[in-house]
C-alpha positions as CSV (number, residue, x, y, z in Angstrom):
1,M,-22.3,31.3,22.7
2,K,-21.8,32.2,26.4
3,K,-24.8,30.0,27.3
4,L,-23.4,27.1,25.3
5,I,-20.0,27.5,27.0
6,A,-21.7,27.6,30.4
7,L,-23.7,24.5,29.6
8,F,-20.5,22.8,28.5
9,A,-18.8,23.7,31.8
10,V,-21.6,22.4,34.0
11,S,-22.4,19.2,32.1
12,S,-18.7,18.2,31.7
13,T,-17.9,18.9,35.3
14,A,-20.8,16.8,36.5
15,L,-19.8,13.9,34.2
16,L,-16.1,13.8,35.3
17,A,-16.7,14.6,39.0
18,S,-18.8,11.5,39.5
19,T,-16.8,8.4,40.0
20,A,-19.6,6.2,38.8
21,A,-19.9,8.2,35.6
22,V,-16.3,7.7,34.5
23,G,-16.4,5.0,31.8
24,S,-12.6,4.5,31.4
25,V,-9.2,5.9,32.3
26,A,-6.2,5.2,30.2
27,L,-2.6,5.7,31.2
28,S,0.3,6.0,28.8
29,G,3.8,7.5,28.8
30,S,7.4,7.3,27.7
31,A,10.8,7.5,29.3
32,S,14.3,8.0,27.9
33,V,17.9,8.6,28.9
34,S,20.5,10.2,26.5
35,Y,24.3,10.3,26.7
36,D,25.9,12.9,24.5
37,D,29.7,13.1,24.2
38,N,29.3,16.7,22.8
39,G,32.4,16.3,20.6
40,T,35.3,18.2,22.2
41,A,33.1,19.7,24.9
42,A,32.2,18.0,28.2
43,S,29.8,15.1,27.9
44,A,26.3,15.3,29.3
45,T,23.5,12.9,30.3
46,T,19.9,14.0,30.1
47,Y,16.6,12.3,31.2
48,D,13.0,12.6,30.1
49,A,9.9,10.9,31.5
50,D,6.3,11.8,30.4
51,M,2.9,10.6,31.4
52,T,-0.6,11.1,29.8
53,I,-3.9,10.4,31.5
54,V,-7.1,10.2,29.4
55,G,-10.5,9.9,31.1
56,T,-13.6,9.3,29.1
57,A,-17.2,9.5,30.2
58,G,-19.8,9.2,27.3
59,G,-19.0,12.0,24.8
60,T,-16.7,13.8,27.2
61,T,-12.9,13.3,27.3
62,L,-10.3,14.8,29.6
63,T,-6.6,14.6,28.5
64,A,-3.8,15.6,30.9
65,S,-0.1,15.4,30.2
66,Y,2.8,15.7,32.7
67,D,6.6,15.8,32.8
68,M,7.9,13.5,35.6
69,E,11.7,13.8,35.5
70,G,11.8,16.6,38.0
71,T,11.2,16.7,41.8
72,S,7.4,16.9,41.2
73,L,5.0,16.5,38.3
74,A,4.9,19.4,35.9
75,T,1.8,19.9,33.8
76,T,2.3,20.3,30.1
77,A,-1.3,20.1,28.8
78,V,-4.9,19.8,30.0
79,D,-7.6,19.5,27.4
80,L,-11.3,18.9,27.8
81,S,-13.8,18.1,25.0
82,T,-17.4,17.1,24.8
83,T,-19.9,16.4,22.0
84,I,-23.5,17.5,22.1
85,G,-25.3,16.4,19.0
86,P,-23.6,18.1,16.0
87,V,-21.7,20.5,18.3
88,T,-18.2,19.7,19.7
89,I,-16.7,22.0,22.4
90,A,-13.0,21.8,23.2
91,A,-11.3,23.7,26.0
92,D,-7.6,24.2,26.4
93,M,-7.2,24.5,30.2
94,F,-3.4,24.9,30.5
95,D,-1.6,28.2,29.9
96,E,2.0,27.4,28.8
97,V,4.2,30.3,29.7
98,S,6.8,30.9,26.9
99,G,7.4,34.6,26.9
100,N,9.0,37.3,29.0
101,S,7.4,40.5,30.2
102,L,10.5,42.6,29.6
103,A,10.3,44.1,26.2
104,T,13.9,45.2,26.3
105,Q,15.2,41.7,26.9
106,T,16.0,40.4,23.4
107,A,18.5,37.6,24.2
108,G,17.3,34.1,24.7
109,T,15.8,31.2,22.7
110,A,15.7,31.9,19.0
111,G,12.4,33.2,17.9
112,E,10.8,33.0,21.3
113,Q,8.1,35.7,21.9
114,V,9.0,38.6,24.1
115,F,5.5,39.1,25.6
116,E,3.5,36.2,26.9
117,S,0.3,35.3,25.1
118,T,-2.5,33.3,26.8
119,D,-3.0,29.9,25.2
120,T,-6.1,28.8,27.1
121,G,-9.4,29.0,25.3
122,V,-12.6,27.4,24.1
123,T,-13.4,26.3,20.5
124,I,-16.9,25.4,19.4
125,S,-17.2,23.3,16.2
126,L,-20.3,22.5,14.3
127,D,-20.7,19.7,11.7
128,V,-22.8,21.1,9.0
129,P,-24.0,19.5,5.7
130,I,-21.7,21.5,3.4
131,G,-19.6,18.9,1.7
132,D,-18.4,17.3,4.9
133,A,-17.2,20.7,6.2
134,T,-16.7,21.6,9.9
135,V,-17.2,25.2,11.0
136,A,-15.5,26.3,14.3
137,L,-15.5,29.5,16.4
138,D,-13.0,30.1,19.1
139,N,-13.1,32.5,22.0
140,S,-10.7,34.9,20.2
141,G,-13.2,35.4,17.5
142,N,-11.4,33.3,14.9
143,V,-13.6,31.4,12.4
144,I,-12.1,28.1,11.2
145,L,-13.5,26.2,8.1
146,S,-12.1,22.7,7.5
147,G,-12.9,19.6,5.6
148,T,-11.8,17.2,2.9
149,W,-13.0,17.6,-0.7
150,S,-11.8,15.3,-3.6
151,G,-8.9,14.0,-1.5
152,V,-7.7,17.5,-0.5
153,T,-7.8,18.3,3.2
154,L,-8.3,22.1,3.6
155,S,-8.4,24.4,6.7
156,H,-8.9,28.1,6.5
157,T,-8.8,30.4,9.6
158,V,-10.1,34.0,9.5
159,G,-9.2,36.1,12.4
160,D,-6.2,38.1,13.8
161,T,-4.0,36.2,11.4
162,T,-5.5,34.6,8.3
163,S,-4.0,31.2,7.5
164,T,-4.8,28.4,5.1
165,T,-3.4,24.9,5.1
166,A,-3.9,22.2,2.4
167,G,-2.8,18.6,2.2
168,V,-3.1,16.1,-0.6
169,A,-1.6,12.9,-1.9
170,L,-0.6,13.2,-5.6
171,A,0.9,10.2,-7.4
172,G,2.5,8.8,-4.3
173,V,3.7,12.2,-3.0
174,D,2.2,13.8,0.1
175,V,2.0,17.5,-0.3
176,N,1.3,20.0,2.5
177,V,1.1,23.8,1.9
178,T,0.5,26.5,4.5
179,N,0.0,30.2,3.9
180,K,0.0,32.4,7.1
181,A,-0.2,36.2,6.9
182,G,1.1,36.0,3.3
183,A,4.1,33.8,4.0
184,T,4.0,30.3,2.4
185,T,5.7,27.1,3.6
186,W,5.5,23.6,2.2
187,D,6.8,20.1,2.5
188,L,6.8,17.0,0.2
189,A,7.1,13.4,1.4
190,T,7.4,10.3,-0.8
191,T,8.9,6.8,-0.8
192,V,11.5,5.8,-3.5
193,S,12.9,2.2,-3.6
194,G,12.0,1.8,0.1
195,I,13.5,5.1,1.2
196,D,11.2,7.7,2.8
197,I,12.2,11.1,1.6
198,T,11.0,14.5,3.0
199,L,11.8,17.9,1.5
200,A,10.6,21.2,3.1
201,S,10.6,24.8,1.9
202,T,13.2,25.5,4.5
203,Q,15.6,23.3,2.4
204,K,15.7,20.6,5.0
205,V,16.0,17.1,3.5
206,T,15.4,13.9,5.4
207,A,15.9,10.3,4.1
208,A,14.9,7.3,6.2
209,F,15.5,3.7,5.2
210,G,15.7,0.2,6.6
211,L,13.3,-2.4,8.0
212,A,10.7,-1.8,10.8
213,G,12.5,-1.7,14.1
214,N,15.9,-1.2,12.5
215,T,16.2,2.1,10.6
216,M,18.7,4.7,9.6
217,T,17.8,8.4,9.0
218,V,20.0,10.9,7.3
219,S,19.1,14.6,7.6
220,S,20.5,17.7,6.0
221,I,19.6,20.9,8.0
222,P,20.1,24.2,6.2
223,A,21.8,27.3,7.6
224,V,19.9,29.8,9.6
225,A,20.2,33.5,9.0
226,A,20.4,36.0,11.9
227,A,17.3,38.0,12.6
228,A,16.9,41.0,14.8
229,A,14.4,41.1,17.6
230,T,11.0,42.7,16.9
231,T,9.2,44.9,19.5
232,G,5.7,43.7,20.4
233,T,3.1,44.7,22.9
234,A,1.7,42.9,25.9
235,E,-1.7,42.7,24.1
236,G,-0.2,41.4,20.9
237,T,-2.2,43.9,18.9
238,G,0.6,45.7,17.0
239,T,2.2,44.9,13.7
240,N,4.8,42.6,15.4
241,G,2.2,40.8,17.6
242,Y,3.9,39.8,20.9
243,G,7.3,40.5,19.4
244,T,10.2,38.0,19.1
245,R,13.7,37.7,20.4
246,T,16.8,37.7,18.3
247,T,17.7,34.7,16.2
248,S,21.4,33.8,16.0
249,S,22.9,32.6,12.7
250,A,23.8,28.9,12.5
251,A,25.8,27.0,9.9
252,S,24.2,24.1,8.0
253,Y,24.9,20.6,9.3
254,S,23.9,16.9,8.8
255,T,22.9,14.1,11.2
256,V,22.8,10.4,10.9
257,A,20.6,8.4,13.3
258,I,20.5,4.6,13.6
259,S,17.6,3.3,15.6
260,R,16.9,-0.3,16.7
261,D,14.1,-1.9,18.7
262,L,15.4,-4.2,21.4
263,T,13.8,-7.4,22.6
264,S,13.4,-5.8,26.1
265,G,10.7,-3.5,24.6
266,A,13.0,-0.4,24.6
267,S,14.6,1.2,21.6
268,L,18.2,2.4,21.2
269,T,19.2,5.3,18.9
270,A,22.7,6.5,18.1
271,T,22.9,9.9,16.4
272,Y,26.0,11.6,15.0
273,S,25.9,15.3,14.2
274,T,28.4,17.3,12.2
275,S,27.4,20.5,13.9
276,D,29.7,19.7,16.9
277,D,31.2,16.4,15.9
278,S,29.1,14.7,18.6
279,L,27.6,11.2,19.2
280,T,24.4,10.8,21.2
281,L,23.2,7.5,22.6
282,K,19.5,7.4,23.6
283,A,17.5,4.6,25.2
284,A,13.8,5.0,25.3
285,V,10.6,3.1,26.2
286,T,6.9,3.8,25.5
287,F,4.1,2.3,27.5
């Protein structure tokens, strides 16, 4: 495995470092501006601009994503993948920092981990003739078996946390089920009389209807119960993994969003939320 990773690093670097070898570079992105009256609170305007660069040379692809609304570009993702015969090697090269090294600091974003986990890594996948299955091994020692059999897409991961996901379309209903460390979640999606309806195990219900480019989406978001912080370890090896921060309780609320595509190429969305009696106007464009 180490020799294979080393071969991947050398070959992919050589491919992408040579200007003559780069077959194509694609640029895409999006930008938006939102005005929120925040109900009885002070209004606020927010901005967002993102860019993605994809470079391809033969069987090797580099994808890099950036936030652009600040004073300088901020990296959000860098992924490199290459295919060598039946073997596919993917490298996540960006470590997203989302935790805090202070185990005693429990306030903050709901459910955010206390200790930081390293998200970079390498996954090696092998296409094998076992009913269209793919077997993968990542640098954490997790083994992932995935594939589609009789219309059912299945993925099973065996490692630090065993998880299984399954997805299937039954009589016009898309069903997705996930079991992770013994906890099961699911969601159902279907279309009835032109209305797209989604129901999740969290009790969230979403209904979207209208014509393409002119839609209205109504969502019912369930209440959230308070949860105490869990104490983790910097290595993430304990029962609570890296630990989590406290989760504050929240009452249930509903939103109504009306979206319309404009002739200018942009889209305009108006969203009303009962959580704070606020109206948000958002203009966005994708290129």
